C-alpha positions in Angstrom: 18.1 3.2 -17.3 21.1 1.9 -15.2 20.7 -1.4 -13.4 20.0 -1.6 -9.9 23.2 -2.4 -7.4 23.2 -6.2 -6.7 21.5 -6.9 -3.0 24.0 -6.8 -0.2 24.6 -10.2 1.6 25.5 -8.4 5.2 21.8 -7.2 6.1 22.8 -6.1 9.1 24.3 -2.8 7.6 22.0 -2.7 4.2 20.3 0.2 5.4 23.3 2.2 5.9 23.5 2.4 2.0 20.0 1.6 0.5 17.7 4.7 1.2 14.2 4.1 2.1 12.0 4.6 -1.5 8.4 5.3 -1.2 6.4 2.8 -3.7 5.5 4.6 -6.1 2.3 7.7 -6.1 0.8 9.5 -9.0 0.7 13.0 -9.2 -1.9 14.9 -7.1 -3.2 17.0 -10.4 -3.8 13.4 -11.9 -5.2 11.7 -8.9 -7.3 13.8 -7.6 -9.2 13.8 -10.9 -10.6 10.5 -9.8 -11.0 7.8 -7.0 -8.5 5.1 -7.7 -5.7 4.1 -5.4 -3.0 6.7 -5.7 -0.3 3.9 -4.4 1.1 1.3 -6.6 3.1 -2.0 -5.7 7.3 -1.5 -6.0 9.1 -3.9 -8.6 10.6 -7.2 -7.8 14.1 -5.6 -7.3 12.9 -2.5 -5.5 11.0 -4.7 -3.0 13.9 -6.8 -2.2 16.0 -3.7 -1.9 13.2 -2.5 0.6 13.2 -5.7 2.7 16.7 -6.0 3.2 17.3 -3.1 5.0 15.7 -4.6 8.2 19.0 -5.4 10.4 17.0 -8.3 11.8 16.3 -7.2 15.7 16.8 -10.2 18.0 14.0 -8.2 20.1 12.2 -7.0 17.3 10.1 -3.7 18.5 7.8 -3.3 15.0 6.7 -6.7 15.7 5.8 -5.4 19.3 3.9 -2.6 18.1 2.0 -4.2 15.6 -1.4 -4.9 17.1 -1.3 -8.6 15.1 2.1 -9.3 16.2 3.0 -9.8 13.1 6.2 -12.0 11.8 7.4 -8.8 10.3 10.9 -9.6 10.7 10.9 -13.1 9.2 8.8 -12.1 6.4 11.1 -9.3 5.5 13.8 -11.6 5.5 11.8 -14.1 3.3 11.1 -11.0 0.5 14.8 -9.5 1.1 15.7 -13.0 -0.4 12.9 -13.0 -3.3 10.8 -15.7 -1.8 7.7 -13.9 -2.0 5.3 -16.7 -1.6 7.2 -17.6 1.3 7.2 -14.2 2.5 3.2 -13.6 2.2 2.3 -17.3 4.2 4.1 -16.1 6.7 2.4 -12.8 6.7 -0.9 -14.6 6.2 0.2 -16.6 9.6 -0.8 -13.9 11.8 -3.5 -11.7 10.1 -6.7 -12.4 8.0 -6.2 -9.3 5.5 -2.7 -8.4 5.2 -3.5 -7.0 1.4 -5.8 -4.4 3.3 -3.9 -3.8 6.3 -0.9 -2.9 4.6 -3.2 0.0 3.2 -4.8 1.6 5.4 -3.0 0.7 8.5 -1.1 3.9 9.9 2.7 2.4 9.9 4.1 5.7 10.9 2.1 4.7 14.4 2.6 1.4 14.7 5.0 -0.9 13.0 7.9 1.9 11.1 7.0 4.2 13.9 8.7 1.5 16.6 11.3 0.4 13.9 15.1 1.0 15.6 16.0 2.7 12.4 14.2 5.5 13.2 17.4 6.7 15.4 19.9 6.5 12.6 17.6 6.4 9.3 14.1 6.1 7.8 12.2 3.0 9.1 11.8 0.3 7.0 9.3 0.2 4.3 7.1 -2.6 6.6 3.8 -1.3 5.2 4.5 -1.1 1.2 6.2 -4.5 1.6 3.9 -5.9 3.0 1.1 -5.0 0.2 3.5 -6.3 -2.5 4.3 -9.9 -1.3 0.3 -10.1 -0.7 -0.5 -9.0 -4.0 2.4 -11.2 -5.5 0.4 -14.3 -3.9 -2.6 -13.4 -5.3 -1.8 -12.9 -8.5 0.5 -16.1 -8.4 -3.0 -17.7 -7.4 -0.9 -18.4 -3.7 -4.3 -17.8 -1.9 -5.6 -20.7 -0.8 -9.7 -21.1 -1.4 -10.0 -25.1 -0.1 -13.1 -24.9 2.5 -11.9 -26.8 5.3 -13.1 -29.8 7.3 -16.3 -29.1 8.6 -16.4 -29.8 12.6 -20.4 -29.9 13.0 -20.7 -26.6 14.6 -22.6 -23.6 13.2 -21.1 -19.5 14.0 -22.9 -16.3 12.7 -21.5 -12.9 12.6 -23.3 -9.8 12.6 -21.8 -7.5 10.6 -19.3 -7.7 7.9 -16.4 -4.9 8.4 -13.2 -6.2 9.3 -14.1 -7.7 12.5 -16.7 -9.6 11.0 -14.7 -10.6 7.8 -11.8 -11.9 10.4 -13.9 -13.4 12.5 -15.6 -15.2 9.9 -11.9 -16.5 8.3 -10.9 -17.6 11.8 -13.8 -19.8 12.4 -13.6 -21.2 8.9 -10.5 -22.6 9.3 -11.3 -23.7 12.5 -14.0 -25.7 10.7 -17.3 -24.3 11.6 -20.2 -23.3 9.3 -20.3 -19.4 9.1 -22.9 -17.2 8.2 -22.8 -13.6 7.9 -25.7 -11.3 8.3 -25.1 -7.7 6.8 -27.7 -5.0 6.9 -26.6 -3.7 3.7 -26.5 -4.9 0.2 -22.6 -4.7 0.2 -20.7 -7.0 2.3 -17.2 -4.9 3.7 -18.3 -2.8 6.5 -16.2 0.0 6.6 -13.8 -1.3 4.5 -16.3 -0.2 1.5 -18.8 2.3 2.7 -15.9 4.2 5.3 -12.5 4.0 3.2 -12.4 6.0 0.1 -11.4 4.0 -2.7 -8.3 6.2 -3.2 -7.0 4.4 -0.3 -8.2 1.3 -0.6 -9.7 0.2 -4.3 -13.3 -1.8 -3.1 -12.3 -4.5 -5.8 -9.5 -5.4 -3.1 -12.1 -6.1 -0.3 -14.4 -7.8 -2.7 -11.8 -10.4 -3.3 -11.3 -10.7 -0.1 -15.3 -11.7 0.4 -15.4 -13.7 -2.4 -12.2 -15.9 -0.8 -14.5 -16.7 1.9 -17.4 -17.5 0.1 -16.0 -19.9 -1.9 -14.4 -21.4 1.2 -18.0 -21.7 2.4 -18.9 -18.9 4.2 -22.4 -18.1 3.2 -23.7 -13.9 3.1 -26.7 -13.2 3.8 -26.8 -9.3 2.6 -30.0 -6.9 3.2 -30.4 -8.9 6.2 -30.7 -7.2 9.7 -30.5 -9.1 13.0 -33.4 -8.1 15.6 -35.3 -6.6 12.7 -35.1 -9.3 9.7 -34.6 -12.2 11.3 -34.6 -12.4 15.6 -31.8 -12.8 17.3 -33.4 -15.4 19.2 -33.5 -17.4 16.1 -29.7 -16.6 15.2 -28.7 -17.9 19.2 -31.0 -21.0 18.1 -29.7 -22.5 14.9 -25.9 -21.4 15.7 -23.6 -22.4 18.4 -21.9 -18.8 18.6 -22.9 -15.6 17.5 -20.1 -12.9 16.8 -21.0 -8.8 16.8 -18.9 -6.7 14.8 -21.3 -4.3 13.5 -19.3 -1.2 14.4 -19.7 2.2 15.8 -21.5 4.8 13.0 -23.7 7.0 15.6 -21.9 10.1 14.4 -20.8 13.0 17.2 -22.4 16.5 16.7 -20.9 19.5 16.2 -22.7 20.6 19.3 -22.5 24.1 18.5 -25.4 27.3 17.5 -26.1 26.5 14.1 -25.5 23.1 13.7 -28.9 22.2 12.2 -28.6 25.0 9.2 -28.6 23.2 5.6 -25.0 22.2 4.3 -24.4 21.2 7.7 -23.7 17.2 7.3 -22.2 14.3 9.0 -19.0 13.1 7.2 -19.7 9.6 7.4 -23.1 9.8 5.2 -20.6 11.9 2.8 -17.9 9.5 2.1 -20.4 7.0 1.9 -22.6 8.5 -1.1 -19.2 9.2 -2.9 -17.7 5.6 -2.1 -20.9 3.5 -2.9 -23.6 3.1 -5.7 -26.4 5.3 -5.3 -28.5 2.1 -6.1 -27.5 0.5 -2.7 -27.6 3.3 -0.5 -30.8 5.4 0.2 -28.9 8.8 1.4 -29.7 12.0 0.4 -27.1 13.7 -2.1 -24.4 16.3 -0.6 -23.5 18.4 -3.7 -19.8 20.2 -3.0 -19.4 21.3 -6.5 -17.8 25.0 -6.8 -18.7 25.3 -2.8 -16.4 26.3 0.1 -16.6 23.1 2.2 -14.9 22.9 5.9 -14.2 19.6 7.7 -14.5 20.0 11.3 -12.2 17.6 13.4 -8.3 16.0 12.9 -8.8 12.4 12.5 -8.6 10.2 9.4 -12.2 10.7 8.8 -11.5 14.3 8.5 -9.3 13.5 6.1 -10.9 11.7 4.2 -13.5 14.1 3.8 -11.1 16.5 2.3 -10.1 14.3 -0.2 -13.1 13.5 -1.1 -14.4 16.6 -1.2 -11.7 17.7 -3.4 -12.2 15.2 -5.8 -16.1 15.8 -5.6 -15.5 19.2 -7.5 -15.5 21.6 -4.1 -13.7 24.6 -4.9 -12.0 24.7 -1.9 -11.5 22.3 1.5 -10.5 23.6 4.8 -9.8 21.5 7.8 -10.8 23.5 11.1 -8.7 21.5 14.4 -8.7 22.8 17.9 -5.3 21.0 18.6 -1.9 21.7 16.7 0.1 19.4 14.3 1.5 17.4 17.0 -1.2 16.3 18.5 -3.7 15.6 15.8 -5.3 11.8 15.9 -4.9 11.6 11.9 -2.6 9.8 9.8 0.7 12.0 8.8 0.8 10.1 5.6 -3.1 11.3 4.9 -2.0 14.6 5.8 0.6 15.1 3.5 -1.2 13.3 0.8 -4.3 15.7 1.7 -1.9 18.5 1.3 -0.6 18.0 -1.7 -4.3 17.4 -3.1 -4.9 21.0 -2.2 -6.5 20.5 1.5 -5.8 23.7 3.5 -5.3 22.9 7.5 -6.1 26.1 10.1 -4.3 24.6 13.5 -5.3 25.7 16.8 -8.9 26.6 16.0 -12.1 25.6 17.3 -15.5 26.1 16.1 -17.9 28.1 17.9 -21.1 28.7 16.5 -22.1 28.1 12.4 -23.5 31.3 11.3 -26.4 31.3 8.5 -26.8 33.5 5.8 -30.0 34.8 6.4 -31.4 32.3 4.2 -31.2 28.9 5.6 -28.1 28.1 4.4 -24.2 28.8 5.7 -22.4 32.3 5.6 -19.3 31.4 7.9 -17.7 29.4 10.6 -17.1 31.6 13.6 -13.8 30.7 15.3 -11.7 31.3 18.1 -7.8 30.4 18.0 -6.6 28.0 20.6 -3.8 27.2 23.2 -2.3 24.3 24.3 -2.4 23.8 28.1 -1.4 20.5 30.7 -2.3 16.9 29.2 -5.9 15.9 29.6 -6.7 12.5 30.2 -5.6 11.1 26.7 -2.3 12.3 27.4 -2.9 15.2 24.7 -2.2 18.9 25.2 -5.9 20.3 26.4 -6.3 23.2 24.3 -8.0 26.6 25.8 -9.7 29.5 23.8 -7.2 32.9 23.5 -9.5 35.6 24.6 -10.3 37.5 22.0 -8.9 35.9 19.1 -12.6 35.3 17.1 -13.0 35.2 13.5 -15.0 34.0 10.8 -13.9 31.1 7.9 -16.2 31.9 5.1 -18.2 28.2 3.8 -20.7 26.6 2.5 -20.7 23.0 3.1 -19.7 22.0 6.8 -18.7 18.4 7.2 -18.6 17.3 10.8 -16.0 14.5 11.8 -15.8 14.4 15.4 -16.1 10.9 15.5 -18.2 8.2 16.5 -20.1 6.5 19.3 -21.5 2.8 19.1 -25.4 2.9 18.4 -27.1 2.1 21.9 -29.3 -1.0 21.8 -33.1 0.1 22.2 -34.5 -0.9 25.4 -37.1 -3.5 23.8 -34.6 -4.7 21.6 -33.7 -8.6 21.7 -30.0 -6.8 22.2 -30.9 -4.9 25.6 -29.5 -7.8 27.7 -26.1 -7.5 26.3 -24.2 -5.2 28.9 -22.8 -2.0 27.9 -20.4 0.7 29.5 -21.3 4.6 30.5 -20.4 5.6 26.7 -22.7 2.6 24.9 -19.4 0.2 23.8 -20.4 -3.5 24.2 -18.4 -5.1 27.9 -16.7 -8.1 27.0 -14.6 -10.7 29.0 -10.8 -11.4 27.8 -12.3 -13.7 25.4 -14.1 -11.3 24.0 -17.6 -12.5 25.3 -20.5 -10.3 26.0 -22.5 -10.7 29.3 -24.7 -12.9 27.3 -23.4 -16.1 27.1 -22.2 -17.5 23.3 -22.6 -14.1 22.1 -19.3 -12.7 21.5 -18.0 -8.9 20.4 -15.3 -6.8 18.8 -14.1 -4.1 17.2 -15.3 -0.4 17.2 -18.6 -1.4 18.5 -16.7 -2.9 21.8 -14.0 -0.4 21.8 -15.2 2.7 19.7 -14.0 3.7 16.5 -10.1 2.7 15.9 -7.8 1.0 13.4 -8.9 -1.6 11.2 -6.0 -3.6 12.4 -7.6 -3.5 16.1 -10.9 -5.0 14.7 -9.0 -8.0 13.1 -7.0 -8.5 16.5 -10.3 -8.4 18.7 -12.0 -11.1 15.9 -8.8 -13.4 15.8 -9.4 -13.2 19.8 -13.1 -13.9 19.7 -12.9 -17.0 17.4 -10.2 -18.4 19.8 -12.6 -17.9 22.9 -15.2 -19.4 20.8 -13.8 -22.5 20.1 -12.4 -22.7 23.3 -15.7 -22.5 25.0 -17.1 -25.4 22.3 -14.3 -27.6 23.0 -16.6 -29.7 25.1 -19.4 -30.0 22.3 -16.8 -30.3 19.9 -15.7 -33.4 21.6 -19.2 -34.8 22.0 -19.5 -33.8 18.3 -16.6 -36.1 17.2 -17.5 -39.3 19.3 
């Protein structure tokens, strides 16, 4: 193999003769047979080359497009010089889980989508470089697990998903004694039960949780606050509480036939294929040898398609009412799904699930759609084409229309927390709820969104908690 060309000294023009190189990816025929991650890391020479493509903009659009305002040009410049540990430290300065965000963020819609090189070439491979430098730091023991000096105050985190983990991380750095309450027996929330391992290996999440535990964060698993332990007790024994329990109330198909046998929600399907069956109590959803239809066009739909094929489905087709340009799912995941054998029927709206006469499914009746004027979200609003109905034969339907926050029962201790019209928790600029000392962030506030948004909310909440408790901290220090 010929040696690689030397790294250019004038990084401003490196992009013009160094092409963007995708990270190594396993062949579709191989990866569809297992649930292991499909991507691997660059080698050191390649990561330096790819990082050198950054032109070091004086007004970096990539950092502006990142919800965490990551110092992207800084750590790209360090990586280009081979200073990988320094680059990783700069990455960790603004992100609580960069090794995770680099795997699951839709970079094409965020940092890479904003890269100025899109005007003339391909964007810098920001996500792949971020993944490499952080994995390099872990491999070289450069991610500190030393507990912070205690400040004498305690904080409780409810939920161990991305928001909970990030808030726990920030508060521990500030000296709080942090306890994370998780109703399941496996920490990680969405990161382990909602995101398939072929996108994010569970060991990566476990490593992050273990790092927090080594720093003194206590995880109480199988404990549901409000039932197993009263919220009032948690508030009494802690100086602040953060709610990061997510939004897992699935939206229904809302069409005739949705109660037929074989119509299932996407998230339970993903959970049972992702998590050890002994840790979850869910009825099995068998797709072996069956024709699967997935309703929806977001990331959960992409995950369901790819998981169904790995679980032995005969076929997996996505039925989505808008076109490709208006599909909310990650473009990278869409192309990966296509490579693995998934099919897509765009501008197709399911209107009824038809019975086979024995309580099961025969087909999904659909109508073709056309796009009209933009709706409130800015996307073109679809409308039915008269006389265009047709049936798609299927055996299993997975509904992936998204999620809403789970409503607090009227008699719940949480009922005092103000929510908006769709059930999202209302918070102020510090992420504090209507109940003083109780904060919230992530999907329970904003609805289903990106991991990086949950991390941003958690960092804001931790800063808000620290500001609110400043007088108490000062008194404790005296």
